[in-house]
C-alpha positions as CSV (number, residue, x, y, z in Angstrom):
1,M,-27.8,68.1,65.8
2,P,-27.7,71.7,64.8
3,D,-24.4,73.6,65.1
4,P,-24.4,75.2,68.6
5,D,-22.4,78.1,67.1
6,P,-24.0,78.9,63.7
7,D,-22.3,81.5,61.5
8,P,-24.5,84.6,61.8
9,E,-23.1,86.1,58.6
10,T,-24.4,83.2,56.5
11,E,-27.8,83.6,58.0
12,T,-27.9,87.2,57.0
13,G,-26.8,86.5,53.4
14,R,-23.3,87.9,53.8
15,P,-20.3,85.6,52.9
16,P,-19.3,83.2,55.6
17,R,-16.4,84.0,58.0
18,L,-14.0,81.6,56.3
19,I,-11.1,82.2,58.7
20,Y,-13.3,81.6,61.7
21,L,-14.9,78.5,60.2
22,L,-11.6,77.0,59.0
23,T,-9.8,77.5,62.3
24,T,-12.6,76.2,64.5
25,A,-13.2,73.2,62.1
26,Q,-9.5,72.4,62.3
27,R,-9.3,72.6,66.1
28,R,-12.5,70.5,66.5
29,L,-11.3,67.9,64.0
30,E,-7.8,67.6,65.6
31,A,-9.4,67.3,69.1
32,W,-11.8,64.6,67.8
33,I,-9.0,62.7,66.1
34,E,-6.8,62.9,69.2
35,R,-9.5,61.6,71.5
36,D,-9.9,58.6,69.2
37,A,-6.3,58.0,68.4
38,K,-4.9,56.2,71.4
39,G,-2.7,59.1,72.5
40,M,-1.5,60.0,69.0
41,T,-1.6,63.7,68.2
42,A,-2.3,65.1,64.8
43,A,1.3,66.0,64.5
44,R,2.5,62.5,65.3
45,I,0.0,61.1,62.8
46,G,1.3,63.5,60.2
47,L,4.9,62.4,60.8
48,L,4.0,58.7,60.6
49,L,2.3,59.3,57.2
50,A,5.2,61.4,55.9
51,V,7.9,58.8,56.6
52,P,8.1,56.1,54.0
53,T,7.5,52.5,55.1
54,E,11.0,51.6,53.9
55,G,14.1,53.8,54.1
56,G,14.4,57.1,55.7
57,V,13.7,60.8,55.0
58,A,15.7,63.8,55.8
59,M,14.6,66.2,58.5
60,S,14.6,69.1,56.1
61,A,12.2,67.2,53.8
62,L,10.0,66.3,56.8
63,A,9.9,70.0,57.8
64,R,8.7,71.0,54.4
65,L,6.1,68.2,54.2
66,L,4.7,68.8,57.6
67,D,5.0,72.6,57.4
68,L,7.0,72.7,60.7
69,G,10.0,74.7,61.8
70,A,13.2,72.8,62.7
71,P,12.8,73.1,66.5
72,S,9.2,71.8,66.4
73,L,10.1,69.0,64.2
74,T,13.2,68.0,66.3
75,G,11.0,67.9,69.4
76,L,8.4,65.8,67.6
77,V,11.0,63.3,66.3
78,D,12.5,63.2,69.8
79,R,9.2,62.3,71.4
80,M,8.4,59.7,68.7
81,T,11.8,58.2,69.1
82,K,11.2,57.8,72.8
83,S,7.9,56.2,72.0
84,G,9.6,53.7,69.8
85,L,7.9,54.7,66.6
86,V,10.8,56.2,64.7
87,R,14.6,56.3,64.8
88,R,17.4,58.4,63.4
89,V,19.9,56.7,61.2
90,P,23.0,58.2,59.5
91,D,22.4,59.7,56.1
92,P,24.7,57.7,53.7
93,E,25.0,60.7,51.4
94,D,25.8,63.2,54.1
95,G,27.6,62.1,57.2
96,R,26.7,65.3,59.1
97,S,23.0,64.6,59.0
98,A,20.5,61.9,59.9
99,L,17.4,60.4,58.3
100,V,14.3,59.5,60.1
101,E,12.8,56.1,59.5
102,L,10.0,54.0,61.0
103,T,10.6,51.2,63.5
104,D,8.6,48.0,63.2
105,E,6.2,49.5,65.8
106,G,6.0,52.7,63.7
107,R,5.1,50.7,60.6
108,A,2.4,48.9,62.4
109,T,1.0,52.1,63.9
110,R,1.2,53.8,60.5
111,H,-0.9,51.0,59.0
112,E,-3.6,51.6,61.8
113,V,-3.4,55.3,61.2
114,I,-4.0,54.9,57.5
115,L,-7.1,52.8,58.1
116,R,-8.4,55.4,60.6
117,A,-7.7,58.3,58.3
118,K,-9.7,56.6,55.5
119,D,-12.6,56.3,57.9
120,V,-12.3,59.9,59.0
121,N,-12.1,61.1,55.4
122,R,-15.2,59.1,54.6
123,Q,-17.1,60.6,57.5
124,L,-16.0,64.1,56.4
125,C,-17.4,63.6,53.0
126,E,-20.8,62.2,54.1
127,G,-23.7,64.4,52.9
128,F,-21.7,66.0,50.1
129,T,-21.4,65.2,46.4
130,E,-18.1,64.4,44.7
131,E,-18.3,67.7,43.0
132,E,-18.7,69.6,46.3
133,I,-15.8,67.7,47.9
134,A,-13.7,68.5,44.8
135,V,-14.4,72.3,45.2
136,V,-13.5,72.1,48.9
137,G,-10.3,70.3,48.1
138,R,-9.4,72.9,45.4
139,W,-10.2,75.7,47.8
140,L,-8.1,74.3,50.6
141,Q,-5.2,73.6,48.3
142,A,-5.4,77.2,47.0
143,V,-5.3,78.5,50.6
144,R,-2.2,76.4,51.3
145,N,-0.5,77.6,48.1
146,R,-1.4,81.2,48.5
147,Y,-0.2,81.5,52.1
148,A,2.9,79.3,51.8
149,P,5.9,80.5,53.8
């Protein structure tokens, strides 16, 4: 099915509107994932993948990994704690802070998320060569690095 919102700049030979394409692609992909993810948001999925299956991780490390501010991360961890997917445990090296670790339910959900992510990644790569996907990956990483906070 043709894209209902083609990029007119590409059709005229001018460079594509990369910001527009990147942001709309991200919104559409997140919405599609969330429709298919049994109530899991992209943020929750990201947190499940960032927490190791054994042991815990500091909130500051999670914030860096997920590119979230402290208030956003705290709210996300609170919601996932209420859902029974993660828990806070005392940090043995710093009694003033806590680590976030997966519960048994969180580990099981993480396993399902990994399987689904592999399927989504496979679908995203359909119709493109390995070389094309490598270029896209390098470009996205360069954007992340160039505009890091």
